N, C-alpha and C positions, 0 to 999 in steps of 0.2 A: 504493500500499500504506499502511496506517496506520503512523504512526511509533511505535516502541516506547519505552516509559519504564518505570522502576521504579514510580514512584508518580505519579498524577495527583491534584492537589488542586483541588476545585471550590469556589470562594468564597475570594477572597484579601483578606479584611478582617482583623480583629484576630487571630482564631485561625488562619486559613488563611495569612496572611503569615508568622506565626511558624513554622507548620509547614513551609512551604516553605524557609525559612532553615535550620531544624534538620535537615531531610532533606538538603539541598544540602551543608551542612557535613560530613555524614557520607559524602559521595561518591555519594549516589543520584542517579539521573537523574530530574529532577522536572519536571513540567509543572504550572503553576498557571493556572487558568482563572477570570476574573472577568467577570461579565456587564456591570458598569459600569466606569468608568475606575478606575485604582488610586487609592486615597485618596478615594473618592466620599463624598457626603453623603446617600445614599439608604437607608442601612441603620441600624446601631446603634453605630457607633465614632466618629462625628464630634462636633464641639462642643469641641474643643481638649484636654479633660482628662478623666480618670477617676479616682476615689478608689481608693487602696490602703490597706486597713486590715489589720493583722496579726491582732488579736483580732477573732474573727468571730462575731457573735451568730447568724448563719444556720446555724452548725454547727461544732463543734470540729474535725471531720474536714477542713475546708478549710484549717486552719492550716498544715500541712506544705506544702501546694500553694502557698499564698500567700507563704510564706517563700522557697520556691525561685523563685517569680516575681519577688520583689523582687531576689534575687540576679542573676537573668537580665536584668532591666531595668537594673541597675547595670552588668553586664558589657557588654551591647550598647550602652549609651551610652558606655562607655570605648572600645569597639571603633570606633564611628563618630565619636567625638570630640564628640558632642552629647548632653547629658544627656537621659535619657528619664524618670527617676524623680526627684522633688523631695521631699526629706524635711522637710515643714513640720509634721508632727504631724497627729494625727486626734483628733476629739472626737466621741464618740457621746453624744447627749443623749436621755433617755427618761423616762417617768414612773416613779417608784419603784414597783416591784412588777410592772411589765408584762412583765419578763422580758428586755428589750433589754440593759440595762446588767448584769443579773445573769449573763446568758448570755456576754456579752463578757468580763466579769471571770472567769468560770470558765475560759473558753478562755485567758485571759492567765496564770492561775495554773497550769493544767496544763502549759502550754509554756514557762513561765518568761519571758514577754514583759514588757518594761518597761511599767508602766501606773500611773495615779493614778486613784482614784475621788474625784469632786469633788461637793460639794452645789451647790445653785442659787447661793448666795451666792459660793462660791469660783469658779464659772464666770463669773459676771457681773464679778467683780473682775478675773480674769485677761484676760478677753475681753469688754471692755465694750460690744461691738457687740450683744450678746445681751440680751434682756429675756424672762425665762422665767417659767413657771408655778411656783407654790410647791412642787409636788410633783416638779419636774424634778431629776434627778441626771445626772451624766456620768462617762464613762470616757475619760481622755485617754491616747493611745499616741504617745510621742515619736518612734518609729522608723517611723511610718506617713507617708503623704503622698498624692501623686498622680502619675499616669503621663501623659506628653504623648501622648495616644492617636493623634491624626492623624499626628504625627511618627513615632511608633513603627511604625505600618504601613509608611511609606515607608522607614524604616531597615531593617525586616526584608526588604522586597522588594529593597533596594539590596544587602544582604548576600547574599540568596539568588542574585541575578544574579551577584555577584562570585564565588560558589562554583559557578557553572555551571547554575543552574536556568534554565528557560524560563518566562517569565510572558507570558500573553496577556490584555490588557485588552479590554474592549468585546466579548467573545466568550462568549455564553451557552450553557451546555450544554443540548441538547435531549433528550437521553436517554442511558442506559447499558444495557449488557447483558453477561452473563458470556461469556467465551470458553471454547472446548473445552479449553484448557490450563489453566484455572483462574484466568485473569486477568480483565480487563474491556476492553470496547471502549466508548469515549465519542464520541458524535456532538455536534457543535456547529453553529453557523450557518456555520462556515467550514471544517470538516474532521472527519476521523475519527481518533481516537488509541487506542492500546492501551497497557496497563500491567499490571503484576503486581497492583498495589493501587490502590484508589481511596478517597480521603478526601473526605467530603462535609461541608463547612463553610460552607453557604450562608445561615446565619441565618434570616431570616423566609421564605426560599424553600424551607425543608426539606420542607414538604408537597408541593411540586411534584415533587421528586426522590424522596421516600420517601412515597407516598400513605398507607401504614399509619400514619404519624405524625401525620396531619391530626387525628385524634381525640384525641391526647394533647399537642397544642401549640396555643397560641392567640397570635396577633400582636396587640399593643396598641400604642397611640401615647402616647408621653410628650412633655412640653414642657420645653425648657431656655430659661431667661430670663436676660438680662444687663441689669442695672439701674445707673444712675449713682448712685454712693454719695454720700450727703449728707457723710459724713466718710471720705474715702479712706484716710486714714492708719490707721484702725482695721482695715482689710482688707489691709494690707501683708503680704507673704509672710513677713516676719521676726517678725510678731507675731500672725498669724491662721491657724488650721489649717484643713484640710478638715473637714467635719462632717457628721453625720447628725442629724436632729431629728425625734423622735417627738412630735407635738403633736396636739391635738384637731382640727386642721384637716387633718391628714394626716402622712405620713412623708416629709420633705424632705431634700435633701442640697445642700451648697454648697462653695465654694472661695474661697481668697484671690484677690486680683487677680493675674492672669498673662496675658500675651499679648492682653490685651483691656482697654479702659478700664472695662468694667462688671464689677459683682459678679455671679457666676454662681450661680443657684439652680435646682435641678431640681425638677420637679413631683412630687406624692405617688406614691411607689412603687405603692401599691395602688389608684390611681384610673385605671389605664390603660384607654383606650377601644378596643374591638375595631377593627382596621384592616385593610384589604386592601393587602398590600405591592405589588401589581401596579398600584395607582393611581400616576400620575406626580405627583400633587399631594402636597406634603409641608408643608401648612399646619399650624401649631401649633393646638392646641385652645384655643378661647376659655374654655371652663370651667376648663382647667388654668392658663391665664393669670391668671384671677381668683383661683384658689387660691394662686398664687405671690404675688400682691399681698396677700392676706389674711395669708399667713405673714410677709411683710415688715412689714406694718403692725403686727402684734402682737409678733413676736419678734426682728426685725432692723431696727428703724426707721432706723438709720443708713445702711442700704442702700436705702431705699424712695424712690429718686429717679426720674428719667425713665427710661422704658423704651428701652433701647438696641437690643435685638434679641431675637428668638424663634426657636427652631429646633425642629422636630419630629424625634423619632427613634423607632425601633421596638424594642420589646422582644418576644421570642418566648419565651413562658411555658410551663412544664410545670405540671401540677397541684400538685406538691410544691416547685416552685421550685428544684429541683436540675437539674444539667446532664444532657445526654445524651452519653455518650462510650462507645461500644461498637461491636462488629462487628454487622453486619446479619444477623439470623437466616437461615440458608439460604445466605448469601453471605459466607463468612468472608474474602474478599478486599476486602470493602467496610466501611469504618469510618465511622461517623456521629459527628459532632462538633458538635451543635447541638441545642437552642439553649442560651442561657446565662441566661435568666430574669431579665435586668435587672441582674445583678450579676456578670457574668463577665469583663468585660474585664480587670480587674486580674490574672486569672490566665493571660491569653493567652500570655505568654512560656513559662510552665511547661506549659501545655496543648500548645503547639506541640512542646515537647520530648517530652512523653508520647506524643503522636500519632506523631512520628517513631520513637520506640522501638517502639511497637506495629507500625507498618508495616514496620520493618526487622528486628525480633527476635521480634515476637509478644507482647511483654510490656512493661509500663512499671514504672519504679522506684516508682510511686505505686500505692496501693490505690484502684482506680477503681470498686469495686463499687457504691458508692452512686449512681453515674451510669449503671448498667446499664439496658438496655431491658427486662429481665425484670420490673421493677417495674410496668410497664404492661400485663403479660400479662392 
């Protein structure tokens, strides 16, 4: 007979691991299913770190969610005794008039977030690693920083197990179906399980589990690079922030030195190359590697040393680049929580909480309407 659970979570990555923890701490009987090993490098959450910015130029509506995420990252780090959020500050750099800095500033002012607007000269004086264009301006956020993404997944799984969750790694879901009692039956390579609710958070594999979403999602490959800094002191955590950089070469992002001898730079957000997540090969893109070099040569020459490493990761994009968090039409017992369009990891702790609330009470403390499936109707 299938083993009964309150909730089955499919995909135990950034979002799924947080959801398993939040459900288990509420006393729910939870089963988490992950097709790869826990903490794998086949999806969207590896590469050591992810930026957390409070002032959000992608939309003011994200600010309450990211503020709660920051609180939860700090809380979870205290519980585990290992920090998950590092407050090193964040600097958004963009061309004046492009909207990037203006929108981030509007979000800061609306929500009372600490911030400074800096001109090009002020940025280069405070952070001499940068060489910027004459029309560059920036917005600095002292309470922002980065999340230890790989460590955080393991922390959430550890806490989920502590609170009684059951987590199965290396067990892919083959399919699901509704049961007569209003629940779900999930079939995997190793067994059959039943639950009252099903949460699908499989990232790039969402099209396999919800075929109707194939037309409104696209998987693209991004590249992360680590480079030997010519002047390592300029990138020390005590003096260098996380950053985003809107340049004519693309929209890049980077980090101070942490847990790796190399300076980490992410390839342009809008240059993702379509990619099949079923391919076992995770080779980085040569084109994006060249774009990283071009960015370093022009704007961050002090980091333009020898290449130390490259990693590919997958972004699963929606047309408007907002998330999908909603119940599946016709199946109210199924919640879809994917994709995150290349900017979702920072929210994972809060989204996990929101999903646990949806699964246990039918509503979340947050307004999730902007993530509804209705916008793709």
